[in-house]
C-alpha positions as CSV (number, residue, x, y, z in Angstrom):
1,M,-37.0,-17.5,-67.1
2,S,-38.5,-14.0,-67.4
3,V,-42.0,-13.2,-66.3
4,T,-43.0,-12.8,-70.0
5,Q,-41.6,-16.2,-70.9
6,L,-43.3,-17.8,-67.9
7,N,-46.7,-16.2,-68.8
8,S,-46.2,-17.4,-72.4
9,S,-45.3,-20.9,-71.2
10,H,-48.5,-21.1,-69.1
11,A,-50.6,-19.7,-71.9
12,I,-49.3,-22.3,-74.3
13,E,-49.8,-25.0,-71.7
14,A,-53.4,-23.9,-71.2
15,L,-53.9,-23.7,-75.0
16,Y,-52.7,-27.3,-75.2
17,V,-54.7,-28.7,-72.4
18,D,-57.9,-26.9,-73.5
19,H,-57.7,-27.6,-77.2
20,H,-55.4,-30.5,-78.0
21,V,-58.1,-33.1,-78.2
22,W,-60.3,-30.8,-80.4
23,L,-57.3,-30.1,-82.8
24,R,-56.5,-33.8,-83.1
25,G,-60.1,-34.5,-84.0
26,W,-60.2,-31.6,-86.5
27,L,-57.1,-33.0,-88.2
28,N,-58.3,-36.6,-88.1
29,R,-61.5,-35.6,-89.9
30,R,-59.3,-34.2,-92.7
31,L,-56.7,-36.9,-92.8
32,N,-58.8,-39.9,-91.8
33,N,-55.7,-41.2,-90.0
34,S,-55.5,-40.8,-86.3
35,F,-51.7,-41.4,-86.2
36,E,-50.9,-38.6,-88.7
37,A,-53.5,-36.4,-87.0
38,S,-51.8,-36.9,-83.6
39,D,-48.4,-36.1,-85.2
40,L,-49.7,-32.9,-86.9
41,A,-51.4,-31.8,-83.7
42,Q,-48.1,-32.1,-81.8
43,D,-46.3,-30.3,-84.7
44,T,-48.8,-27.5,-84.4
45,F,-48.0,-26.9,-80.7
46,I,-44.3,-27.3,-81.3
47,R,-44.6,-24.7,-84.1
48,I,-46.4,-22.3,-81.7
49,M,-43.8,-22.9,-78.9
50,T,-40.8,-22.5,-81.1
51,A,-42.0,-19.5,-83.1
52,P,-39.5,-16.6,-82.8
53,T,-42.3,-14.4,-81.4
54,A,-43.6,-17.1,-79.0
55,A,-43.0,-14.9,-75.9
56,G,-45.1,-12.1,-77.4
57,L,-47.4,-14.4,-79.4
58,L,-50.1,-14.8,-76.8
59,P,-51.6,-12.0,-74.7
60,E,-50.2,-11.6,-71.3
61,H,-53.3,-13.0,-69.7
62,G,-52.9,-16.1,-71.9
63,L,-56.3,-15.9,-73.7
64,L,-56.8,-15.7,-77.4
65,R,-60.1,-14.5,-78.7
66,E,-60.5,-17.4,-81.1
67,P,-58.0,-20.1,-79.9
68,R,-59.5,-22.8,-82.2
69,A,-59.3,-20.5,-85.3
70,Y,-55.7,-19.7,-84.4
71,L,-54.8,-23.4,-84.0
72,A,-56.7,-24.4,-87.2
73,T,-54.7,-21.7,-89.1
74,V,-51.4,-23.1,-87.9
75,A,-52.5,-26.7,-88.4
76,R,-53.9,-26.0,-91.9
77,R,-50.5,-24.7,-93.1
78,L,-48.8,-27.8,-91.6
79,L,-51.5,-30.0,-93.2
80,I,-51.0,-28.5,-96.6
81,N,-47.2,-29.1,-96.4
82,H,-47.8,-32.6,-95.2
83,L,-50.2,-33.4,-98.0
84,R,-47.8,-31.9,-100.6
85,R,-44.9,-33.9,-99.3
86,Q,-47.1,-37.1,-99.4
87,S,-48.1,-36.3,-103.0
88,L,-44.5,-35.7,-104.0
89,E,-43.3,-38.9,-102.3
90,Q,-46.1,-40.9,-104.0
91,A,-45.1,-39.5,-107.4
92,Y,-41.5,-40.4,-106.8
93,L,-42.4,-43.9,-105.7
94,D,-44.6,-44.4,-108.8
95,A,-41.6,-43.2,-111.0
96,L,-39.3,-45.7,-109.2
97,A,-41.8,-48.5,-109.6
98,S,-41.8,-48.0,-113.4
99,M,-38.0,-48.2,-113.6
100,P,-36.3,-51.5,-114.5
101,E,-35.1,-53.1,-111.3
102,Q,-31.4,-53.1,-112.4
103,T,-31.4,-49.3,-113.0
104,A,-33.3,-48.3,-109.8
105,P,-31.3,-46.5,-107.2
106,S,-30.4,-48.2,-103.9
107,P,-32.6,-47.6,-100.9
108,E,-30.1,-45.1,-99.5
109,Q,-30.0,-43.2,-102.8
110,Q,-33.8,-43.2,-102.9
111,L,-33.9,-41.6,-99.5
112,I,-31.4,-39.0,-100.4
113,L,-33.2,-38.2,-103.7
114,L,-36.5,-38.0,-101.9
115,E,-35.0,-35.5,-99.4
116,I,-33.6,-33.4,-102.2
117,L,-37.0,-33.4,-104.0
118,Q,-38.6,-32.2,-100.8
119,E,-36.1,-29.4,-100.4
120,I,-36.7,-28.3,-104.0
121,D,-40.4,-28.5,-103.4
122,T,-40.1,-26.3,-100.3
123,M,-38.0,-23.8,-102.2
124,L,-40.5,-23.7,-105.0
125,A,-43.4,-23.3,-102.6
126,N,-41.7,-20.2,-101.2
127,L,-41.6,-18.5,-104.6
128,S,-44.4,-16.4,-106.0
129,C,-46.5,-18.0,-108.8
130,K,-44.8,-16.0,-111.6
131,V,-41.3,-16.6,-110.2
132,R,-42.0,-20.3,-109.8
133,A,-43.4,-20.6,-113.3
134,V,-40.4,-18.8,-114.9
135,F,-38.0,-21.0,-112.9
136,V,-39.7,-24.3,-113.8
137,L,-40.0,-23.3,-117.5
138,S,-36.3,-22.4,-117.6
139,Q,-34.7,-25.1,-115.4
140,I,-37.1,-28.0,-115.9
141,E,-38.6,-27.5,-119.3
142,G,-35.4,-25.9,-120.8
143,L,-37.2,-23.0,-122.5
144,T,-35.3,-19.9,-123.4
145,Y,-36.1,-16.5,-121.8
146,A,-37.8,-15.4,-125.1
147,A,-39.9,-18.6,-125.1
148,I,-40.8,-18.1,-121.5
149,A,-41.8,-14.5,-122.1
150,A,-44.1,-15.6,-124.9
151,E,-45.5,-18.5,-122.9
152,L,-46.4,-16.3,-119.9
153,N,-47.2,-13.2,-121.9
154,I,-44.6,-11.1,-120.1
155,G,-41.5,-9.2,-121.1
156,E,-38.0,-10.7,-121.3
157,R,-36.9,-8.2,-118.6
158,S,-39.5,-9.6,-116.3
159,V,-38.3,-13.2,-117.0
160,K,-34.7,-12.1,-116.1
161,R,-35.9,-10.4,-113.0
162,Y,-38.0,-13.4,-111.9
163,M,-35.1,-15.8,-112.6
164,A,-32.8,-13.6,-110.5
165,Q,-35.3,-13.8,-107.6
166,A,-35.6,-17.6,-108.0
167,M,-31.8,-18.0,-108.0
168,T,-31.4,-15.7,-105.0
169,E,-33.9,-17.9,-103.1
170,C,-32.0,-21.0,-104.1
171,I,-28.8,-19.6,-102.9
172,L,-30.3,-18.4,-99.6
173,L,-31.8,-21.9,-99.0
174,A,-28.6,-23.8,-99.9
175,P,-26.8,-25.4,-96.9
């Protein structure tokens, strides 16, 4: 382990020891669920530790000017993703509940479908607003490029460019 990695490891450890309880409370106030808050607090520190720039993330002396603001920013992003996944899962479960029992997918199929929906949601979340709107109108709503252009008040060339960006993102995220 290099000196930089060792310093970074100690800095992250100090950050955890000094602020973990605070972060868990901060998350619990937003979620009103101590178990989920604990999980997201752990995920926050894991995200910090596994970041590609973790070795250079914290100053060499291990002190951040605003450690709680930094932790809250990382945790807020994880919280938003968590809440979006929960919302998506609830919408999916509501749709399943409205299906006749004989046509409902098996529990294994339900889990696979939910994972696919979450992957699609992640991909869509990574797109800009315009690109996402064009993609959804084309692929979900089935609109033509001309209809999308009229709907969004943009040119057809822009629609084609946005679709190309969306498809590129889909290809890059495919396993």
